[in-house]
C-alpha positions in Angstrom: -10.6 -8.5 42.3 -9.0 -7.8 39.8 -9.3 -4.6 38.7 -6.7 -4.8 35.7 -7.3 -7.3 33.0 -4.1 -7.4 30.7 -5.7 -8.8 27.1 -3.0 -10.0 25.4 -2.7 -11.2 21.5 -0.2 -14.2 20.8 3.0 -13.9 18.9 3.6 -14.1 15.6 3.0 -17.6 14.1 4.6 -19.4 11.0 1.0 -19.2 9.4 0.9 -15.6 10.4 4.3 -15.8 8.5 3.3 -17.7 5.4 -0.3 -16.0 5.0 -2.2 -18.9 6.0 -4.8 -19.8 7.7 -3.5 -21.3 11.5 -3.7 -24.4 12.2 -4.4 -25.2 15.9 -0.2 -26.7 16.5 0.9 -23.3 14.2 4.4 -22.9 16.8 5.4 -19.4 17.1 8.2 -17.9 14.5 11.6 -16.9 15.6 10.2 -13.5 15.3 7.1 -14.6 17.5 9.3 -16.1 20.4 11.4 -12.5 20.2 8.1 -10.9 20.4 6.8 -12.8 23.3 10.2 -12.0 25.4 9.5 -8.6 24.5 6.5 -8.6 26.0 7.8 -10.1 29.0 10.2 -7.8 29.3 7.4 -4.9 29.4 5.4 -6.9 31.6 7.9 -8.0 34.3 6.9 -4.9 36.9 3.0 -5.4 36.2 2.9 -7.4 39.6 0.1 -10.4 37.3 -1.1 -12.3 39.7 -2.2 -14.5 37.3 -2.9 -16.1 33.3 -5.7 -17.6 31.3 -5.0 -18.4 27.9 -5.8 -19.9 25.2 -4.5 -23.6 24.6 -3.8 -23.7 21.6 0.1 -23.5 20.6 0.8 -20.5 19.9 -0.9 -18.3 22.8 0.5 -21.2 25.1 4.2 -20.6 23.8 3.2 -16.8 24.5 1.8 -17.3 27.7 4.9 -19.5 28.5 7.3 -16.5 28.1 5.2 -14.1 30.2 5.3 -16.6 33.2 9.3 -17.1 33.0 9.5 -13.0 32.9 6.9 -12.8 35.7 6.2 -15.7 38.1 2.9 -15.9 37.6 0.5 -19.3 37.2 -0.9 -20.4 33.8 -4.5 -21.5 33.6 -5.8 -23.2 29.8 -9.3 -22.4 28.7 -10.2 -23.5 25.7 -13.2 -21.0 25.4 -10.4 -18.4 24.6 -9.6 -20.5 21.6 -9.5 -18.8 17.6 -12.3 -18.7 15.6 -12.4 -21.9 14.3 -12.1 -22.4 10.4 -12.5 -26.0 10.0 -11.6 -27.4 6.3 -10.0 -24.1 5.7 -7.0 -24.6 8.1 -3.5 -24.9 6.9 -4.7 -23.2 3.2 -2.9 -20.3 1.7 -5.3 -17.3 2.1 -3.5 -16.6 -1.5 -5.3 -19.7 -2.9 -9.1 -19.6 -1.2 -10.5 -17.5 -3.7 -12.8 -15.8 -1.2 -13.0 -14.0 2.1 -13.3 -16.0 5.2 -14.0 -13.4 7.2 -17.3 -12.2 5.3 -20.6 -11.6 7.6 -22.4 -14.2 6.0 -19.2 -17.0 5.5 -19.4 -19.7 7.5 -16.3 -22.4 7.5 -16.8 -26.2 6.3 -16.9 -28.1 9.4 -16.1 -24.6 11.5 -17.7 -21.9 12.9 -20.0 -19.1 12.0 -19.4 -15.7 13.3 -22.9 -16.4 15.3 -21.8 -19.6 17.0 -18.1 -18.0 17.4 -19.6 -14.8 19.0 -21.4 -16.8 21.3 -18.2 -18.4 22.5 -16.6 -15.5 22.9 -19.6 -14.4 25.2 -18.8 -17.8 27.0 -15.4 -16.9 27.8 -15.4 -13.4 28.6 -17.7 -14.7 31.7 -15.1 -17.1 32.5 -12.1 -14.0 32.7 -14.4 -12.1 34.6 -15.0 -14.9 36.6 -11.2 -15.6 37.0 -10.4 -11.7 37.4 -13.0 -12.2 40.7 -11.4 -14.7 42.1 -7.7 -13.4 41.3 -6.0 -10.9 43.5 -4.0 -8.6 41.6 -4.0 -7.8 37.7 -5.2 -11.0 35.0 -3.4 -11.4 31.9 -5.5 -13.1 29.1 -3.5 -14.7 26.7 -5.9 -15.1 23.4 -5.9 -14.5 19.3 -6.9 -11.9 17.2 -10.3 -12.2 16.3 -11.4 -12.9 20.0 -9.6 -9.8 21.1 -11.6 -8.0 17.9 -15.1 -9.6 19.0 -13.8 -8.7 23.0 -13.5 -5.0 21.9 -16.4 -4.6 20.0 -19.1 -6.4 21.8 -17.7 -6.6 25.6 -15.4 -3.6 26.3 -15.9 0.3 27.0 -13.5 2.2 24.4 -12.7 6.1 24.0 -15.1 7.9 22.3 -14.9 7.8 18.8 -12.6 4.7 18.8 -13.7 2.0 17.7 -12.4 -1.8 17.4 -9.4 -2.3 15.3 -9.7 -5.0 12.6 -6.1 -5.6 12.9 -4.6 -7.0 16.4 -1.0 -7.1 16.1 0.8 -10.0 17.7 1.5 -9.7 21.1 -0.3 -6.5 21.2 -1.3 -5.4 24.8 -4.7 -4.4 25.4 -5.1 -2.7 29.0 -9.2 -2.5 29.9 -9.8 -1.2 33.4 -12.2 -2.7 36.2 -14.9 -3.1 37.6 -17.6 -3.5 35.2 -18.0 -1.5 32.9 -15.0 -2.5 32.1 -13.1 0.4 30.1 -10.3 0.2 27.8 -7.2 2.5 28.9 -4.6 1.7 26.1 -5.9 -0.4 22.8 -4.0 -2.8 20.6 -0.5 -1.4 21.1 2.7 -3.2 20.1 5.5 -0.4 21.9 7.4 -3.0 22.8 8.4 -4.3 19.9 9.8 -0.8 18.4 12.8 -1.4 16.7 12.9 -5.0 16.6 14.0 -6.4 12.6 14.4 -10.1 12.4 16.5 -11.9 9.5 15.7 -15.0 7.2 17.9 -16.6 9.7 16.0 -15.7 12.9 19.2 -13.0 13.7 17.7 -9.9 15.8 19.1 -6.7 15.8 17.5 -3.3 17.6 
């Protein structure tokens, strides 16, 4: 049984960089690809035994980078998808004119917060089942709102700590089991220190 879960948000996407409501096929940006490589380098010695990932393009690309670094097999789980914003997807945030994250807002043809949280509940049940069947640490690659929902509603945080509103791209959260699952490292992006990406995609430390 896995007694450590590495909870990971995907790398930066073209939509993140352009401040656009994500579409399912939004790819990683040049910066996001480098972030995913940095994440893989950070976890290369972490003995990850299995990777459970959202199958949306941005999470799949991030988990593939982790697979190359660790050699762990990837399994895709649609329950780990980001909240579905329906007809808003592909729209610049600046053009919305309202807060799409408001507690009582339900996007047309998308998920209300209630429906989204219920799906995350099922995702967490699935994560725990995979962890129970995995001999070694489990990596879970998902999305920012999923991370926030898990941290706020299922994980035990340090006293005085609240679930962050913003989860950094390729942020690492370390969760220790068995249940109740406790967070020992929250929303950490230390592997991205010094990462600079120019408009042409070149990097500098």
